[in-house]
C-alpha positions in Angstrom: 95.1 93.6 134.5 97.9 91.8 132.6 98.2 92.1 128.9 100.4 90.9 126.0 101.8 93.1 123.4 103.0 91.1 120.5 104.2 92.3 117.1 104.1 91.0 113.5 107.7 90.4 112.7 109.5 90.1 109.4 110.1 86.4 108.8 113.4 87.2 107.3 115.1 89.4 109.9 112.7 89.7 112.8 112.3 93.5 112.4 108.9 95.0 113.5 109.1 98.2 111.4 107.5 98.4 107.9 107.1 101.1 105.3 103.8 101.3 103.5 103.8 101.0 99.6 101.0 101.6 97.3 100.6 100.7 93.6 97.9 102.4 91.6 96.7 101.0 88.3 93.7 100.8 86.0 92.4 97.6 84.5 90.7 98.3 81.1 88.4 95.9 79.4 85.7 96.0 76.7 82.2 94.9 77.0 79.9 93.4 74.3 77.3 96.0 74.3 79.5 99.1 73.9 82.5 100.4 72.1 83.7 102.2 75.1 86.2 100.7 77.5 85.3 100.1 81.1 88.0 100.3 83.8 88.6 99.3 87.4 90.8 101.3 89.6 93.1 99.0 91.6 95.1 100.0 94.6 97.5 97.4 95.9 98.7 98.0 99.5 101.9 96.4 100.5 104.5 96.8 103.3 108.2 96.7 103.0 110.4 95.7 105.9 112.5 98.7 106.9 115.6 96.5 107.6 115.8 93.8 104.8 113.3 95.2 102.3 111.2 92.1 102.1 107.7 92.9 100.9 104.5 91.6 102.6 100.9 91.9 101.3 98.2 93.1 103.6 96.6 89.7 103.5 99.9 88.0 104.7 100.1 90.4 107.6 96.4 89.8 108.6 96.9 86.0 108.4 100.0 86.3 110.7 98.2 88.5 113.2 95.3 86.0 113.2 98.0 83.3 114.0 99.2 85.4 116.9 95.7 85.7 118.3 95.2 81.9 118.1 98.6 81.3 119.8 97.7 83.4 122.7 94.2 82.0 123.2 95.6 78.6 124.1 
C-alpha cells in the first residue's frame, strides 16, 4: 500500500522541527454576588520554529494540517 508522509512546515523557512512553548496564567474577575475573586487558569500552547524562531499557535497548525488533508484528497 502506498502512503504519503507530509509535514507541517514553517511558512517562513520551510523547517519541520518545532519547540513547544507553554504560557501559564490566571484571569481574575469579580462577580456580583460575592466579594471573592473568581479565576480561570489559562494554558496557552504555542510552537516555535527551531530554525527561525517564528511562533505558531496550535490552531494555526491544525488548520494547516487540515489543508494538507484537503490537498491530498483531490
